[in-house]
TORKOL-4160 file (C-alpha; in steps of 0.2 Angstrom, whole numbers, padded with zeros to 4 digits, m for minus):
169
<pt num="1" X="0149" Y="0495" Z="0705"/>
<pt num="2" X="0149" Y="0502" Z="0688"/>
<pt num="3" X="0160" Y="0498" Z="0674"/>
<pt num="4" X="0172" Y="0512" Z="0676"/>
<pt num="5" X="0175" Y="0510" Z="0694"/>
<pt num="6" X="0178" Y="0492" Z="0691"/>
<pt num="7" X="0191" Y="0495" Z="0678"/>
<pt num="8" X="0200" Y="0508" Z="0689"/>
<pt num="9" X="0201" Y="0497" Z="0704"/>
<pt num="10" X="0208" Y="0483" Z="0693"/>
<pt num="11" X="0221" Y="0493" Z="0685"/>
<pt num="12" X="0226" Y="0500" Z="0702"/>
<pt num="13" X="0227" Y="0482" Z="0709"/>
<pt num="14" X="0236" Y="0475" Z="0693"/>
<pt num="15" X="0249" Y="0490" Z="0694"/>
<pt num="16" X="0253" Y="0487" Z="0712"/>
<pt num="17" X="0256" Y="0468" Z="0709"/>
<pt num="18" X="0267" Y="0473" Z="0695"/>
<pt num="19" X="0277" Y="0485" Z="0705"/>
<pt num="20" X="0278" Y="0475" Z="0721"/>
<pt num="21" X="0291" Y="0462" Z="0714"/>
<pt num="22" X="0302" Y="0476" Z="0708"/>
<pt num="23" X="0301" Y="0485" Z="0725"/>
<pt num="24" X="0306" Y="0469" Z="0734"/>
<pt num="25" X="0321" Y="0466" Z="0723"/>
<pt num="26" X="0326" Y="0484" Z="0724"/>
<pt num="27" X="0326" Y="0482" Z="0743"/>
<pt num="28" X="0336" Y="0466" Z="0742"/>
<pt num="29" X="0349" Y="0473" Z="0731"/>
<pt num="30" X="0351" Y="0488" Z="0742"/>
<pt num="31" X="0355" Y="0477" Z="0757"/>
<pt num="32" X="0367" Y="0466" Z="0747"/>
<pt num="33" X="0377" Y="0481" Z="0742"/>
<pt num="34" X="0379" Y="0487" Z="0760"/>
<pt num="35" X="0395" Y="0484" Z="0768"/>
<pt num="36" X="0397" Y="0475" Z="0785"/>
<pt num="37" X="0402" Y="0487" Z="0799"/>
<pt num="38" X="0421" Y="0486" Z="0804"/>
<pt num="39" X="0416" Y="0482" Z="0823"/>
<pt num="40" X="0405" Y="0467" Z="0817"/>
<pt num="41" X="0419" Y="0460" Z="0807"/>
<pt num="42" X="0431" Y="0462" Z="0821"/>
<pt num="43" X="0419" Y="0454" Z="0833"/>
<pt num="44" X="0417" Y="0439" Z="0821"/>
<pt num="45" X="0436" Y="0437" Z="0818"/>
<pt num="46" X="0440" Y="0439" Z="0837"/>
<pt num="47" X="0426" Y="0426" Z="0842"/>
<pt num="48" X="0434" Y="0413" Z="0830"/>
<pt num="49" X="0450" Y="0414" Z="0840"/>
<pt num="50" X="0442" Y="0407" Z="0856"/>
<pt num="51" X="0423" Y="0402" Z="0855"/>
<pt num="52" X="0414" Y="0390" Z="0843"/>
<pt num="53" X="0398" Y="0395" Z="0851"/>
<pt num="54" X="0400" Y="0414" Z="0848"/>
<pt num="55" X="0407" Y="0411" Z="0831"/>
<pt num="56" X="0392" Y="0400" Z="0827"/>
<pt num="57" X="0380" Y="0413" Z="0834"/>
<pt num="58" X="0387" Y="0427" Z="0824"/>
<pt num="59" X="0388" Y="0418" Z="0808"/>
<pt num="60" X="0370" Y="0411" Z="0809"/>
<pt num="61" X="0364" Y="0429" Z="0810"/>
<pt num="62" X="0376" Y="0436" Z="0797"/>
<pt num="63" X="0381" Y="0421" Z="0785"/>
<pt num="64" X="0389" Y="0433" Z="0773"/>
<pt num="65" X="0403" Y="0437" Z="0786"/>
<pt num="66" X="0410" Y="0420" Z="0783"/>
<pt num="67" X="0425" Y="0426" Z="0772"/>
<pt num="68" X="0427" Y="0444" Z="0778"/>
<pt num="69" X="0443" Y="0450" Z="0783"/>
<pt num="70" X="0448" Y="0461" Z="0797"/>
<pt num="71" X="0463" Y="0473" Z="0797"/>
<pt num="72" X="0471" Y="0472" Z="0814"/>
<pt num="73" X="0485" Y="0483" Z="0810"/>
<pt num="74" X="0490" Y="0491" Z="0793"/>
<pt num="75" X="0492" Y="0476" Z="0781"/>
<pt num="76" X="0488" Y="0463" Z="0795"/>
<pt num="77" X="0473" Y="0455" Z="0787"/>
<pt num="78" X="0464" Y="0441" Z="0796"/>
<pt num="79" X="0449" Y="0430" Z="0792"/>
<pt num="80" X="0440" Y="0420" Z="0805"/>
<pt num="81" X="0447" Y="0403" Z="0799"/>
<pt num="82" X="0464" Y="0412" Z="0799"/>
<pt num="83" X="0462" Y="0417" Z="0817"/>
<pt num="84" X="0456" Y="0400" Z="0823"/>
<pt num="85" X="0470" Y="0392" Z="0813"/>
<pt num="86" X="0484" Y="0401" Z="0822"/>
<pt num="87" X="0475" Y="0399" Z="0839"/>
<pt num="88" X="0475" Y="0380" Z="0836"/>
<pt num="89" X="0456" Y="0379" Z="0836"/>
<pt num="90" X="0452" Y="0365" Z="0825"/>
<pt num="91" X="0434" Y="0363" Z="0831"/>
<pt num="92" X="0431" Y="0381" Z="0825"/>
<pt num="93" X="0441" Y="0379" Z="0809"/>
<pt num="94" X="0431" Y="0363" Z="0805"/>
<pt num="95" X="0415" Y="0373" Z="0808"/>
<pt num="96" X="0420" Y="0387" Z="0797"/>
<pt num="97" X="0426" Y="0375" Z="0782"/>
<pt num="98" X="0410" Y="0366" Z="0783"/>
<pt num="99" X="0401" Y="0383" Z="0780"/>
<pt num="100" X="0412" Y="0386" Z="0765"/>
<pt num="101" X="0427" Y="0396" Z="0772"/>
<pt num="102" X="0441" Y="0400" Z="0760"/>
<pt num="103" X="0458" Y="0392" Z="0765"/>
<pt num="104" X="0475" Y="0398" Z="0763"/>
<pt num="105" X="0493" Y="0391" Z="0764"/>
<pt num="106" X="0493" Y="0393" Z="0783"/>
<pt num="107" X="0476" Y="0385" Z="0786"/>
<pt num="108" X="0482" Y="0370" Z="0775"/>
<pt num="109" X="0498" Y="0369" Z="0786"/>
<pt num="110" X="0488" Y="0370" Z="0802"/>
<pt num="111" X="0476" Y="0356" Z="0795"/>
<pt num="112" X="0491" Y="0345" Z="0790"/>
<pt num="113" X="0490" Y="0345" Z="0771"/>
<pt num="114" X="0509" Y="0340" Z="0771"/>
<pt num="115" X="0510" Y="0334" Z="0753"/>
<pt num="116" X="0501" Y="0350" Z="0746"/>
<pt num="117" X="0512" Y="0362" Z="0757"/>
<pt num="118" X="0528" Y="0352" Z="0752"/>
<pt num="119" X="0523" Y="0353" Z="0733"/>
<pt num="120" X="0518" Y="0371" Z="0734"/>
<pt num="121" X="0535" Y="0376" Z="0743"/>
<pt num="122" X="0545" Y="0365" Z="0730"/>
<pt num="123" X="0537" Y="0375" Z="0715"/>
<pt num="124" X="0538" Y="0392" Z="0725"/>
<pt num="125" X="0552" Y="0391" Z="0737"/>
<pt num="126" X="0550" Y="0410" Z="0742"/>
<pt num="127" X="0534" Y="0406" Z="0750"/>
<pt num="128" X="0542" Y="0397" Z="0765"/>
<pt num="129" X="0545" Y="0414" Z="0772"/>
<pt num="130" X="0528" Y="0420" Z="0770"/>
<pt num="131" X="0519" Y="0427" Z="0786"/>
<pt num="132" X="0501" Y="0426" Z="0790"/>
<pt num="133" X="0491" Y="0435" Z="0802"/>
<pt num="134" X="0501" Y="0444" Z="0815"/>
<pt num="135" X="0517" Y="0438" Z="0807"/>
<pt num="136" X="0513" Y="0420" Z="0812"/>
<pt num="137" X="0523" Y="0407" Z="0800"/>
<pt num="138" X="0519" Y="0391" Z="0792"/>
<pt num="139" X="0530" Y="0383" Z="0806"/>
<pt num="140" X="0519" Y="0390" Z="0819"/>
<pt num="141" X="0503" Y="0383" Z="0810"/>
<pt num="142" X="0511" Y="0366" Z="0808"/>
<pt num="143" X="0516" Y="0365" Z="0826"/>
<pt num="144" X="0500" Y="0372" Z="0833"/>
<pt num="145" X="0491" Y="0359" Z="0822"/>
<pt num="146" X="0502" Y="0345" Z="0829"/>
<pt num="147" X="0510" Y="0341" Z="0812"/>
<pt num="148" X="0527" Y="0336" Z="0818"/>
<pt num="149" X="0533" Y="0329" Z="0801"/>
<pt num="150" X="0528" Y="0345" Z="0792"/>
<pt num="151" X="0536" Y="0356" Z="0806"/>
<pt num="152" X="0552" Y="0346" Z="0804"/>
<pt num="153" X="0552" Y="0347" Z="0785"/>
<pt num="154" X="0549" Y="0366" Z="0786"/>
<pt num="155" X="0564" Y="0367" Z="0798"/>
<pt num="156" X="0575" Y="0357" Z="0787"/>
<pt num="157" X="0571" Y="0368" Z="0773"/>
<pt num="158" X="0576" Y="0383" Z="0782"/>
<pt num="159" X="0561" Y="0390" Z="0791"/>
<pt num="160" X="0566" Y="0392" Z="0809"/>
<pt num="161" X="0555" Y="0407" Z="0814"/>
<pt num="162" X="0538" Y="0404" Z="0822"/>
<pt num="163" X="0533" Y="0422" Z="0821"/>
<pt num="164" X="0541" Y="0436" Z="0811"/>
<pt num="165" X="0540" Y="0451" Z="0823"/>
<pt num="166" X="0539" Y="0468" Z="0818"/>
<pt num="167" X="0532" Y="0464" Z="0801"/>
<pt num="168" X="0517" Y="0475" Z="0804"/>
<pt num="169" X="0526" Y="0489" Z="0813"/>
């Protein structure tokens, strides 16, 4: 091999090696910016209502779905942990929380964080009439989580509805 051929080959190989990491990064950025398909989000959120195995299977394949939100009806947003909470599926909630699921006031009521809920509602009393996914209330979540003391406290403070019907049309 002559000197000229050697230099050309090494420049070509060196250039390819320099471009390859940039090409790989460009591909990974492209997939990170893609959005999940609506049907996949719905499948995941619905799975979390009823099946730990199905929830686990989907999340293992698509870990970034963890905090995705479905919109069942206009304005009726729900995460997988939200669906599991109002269905009383502590096994699924526990699994999702160990994976880093973000919690809201309804999840905390379901899990029995009585002091936190009472403190929050003392500071922001209007939140007692908040509605979660499908119109389910804090009272519903406390009861389905079997937190009798919290449920009684909510009722003593004026919350009698378990679900606000007609909220989402």
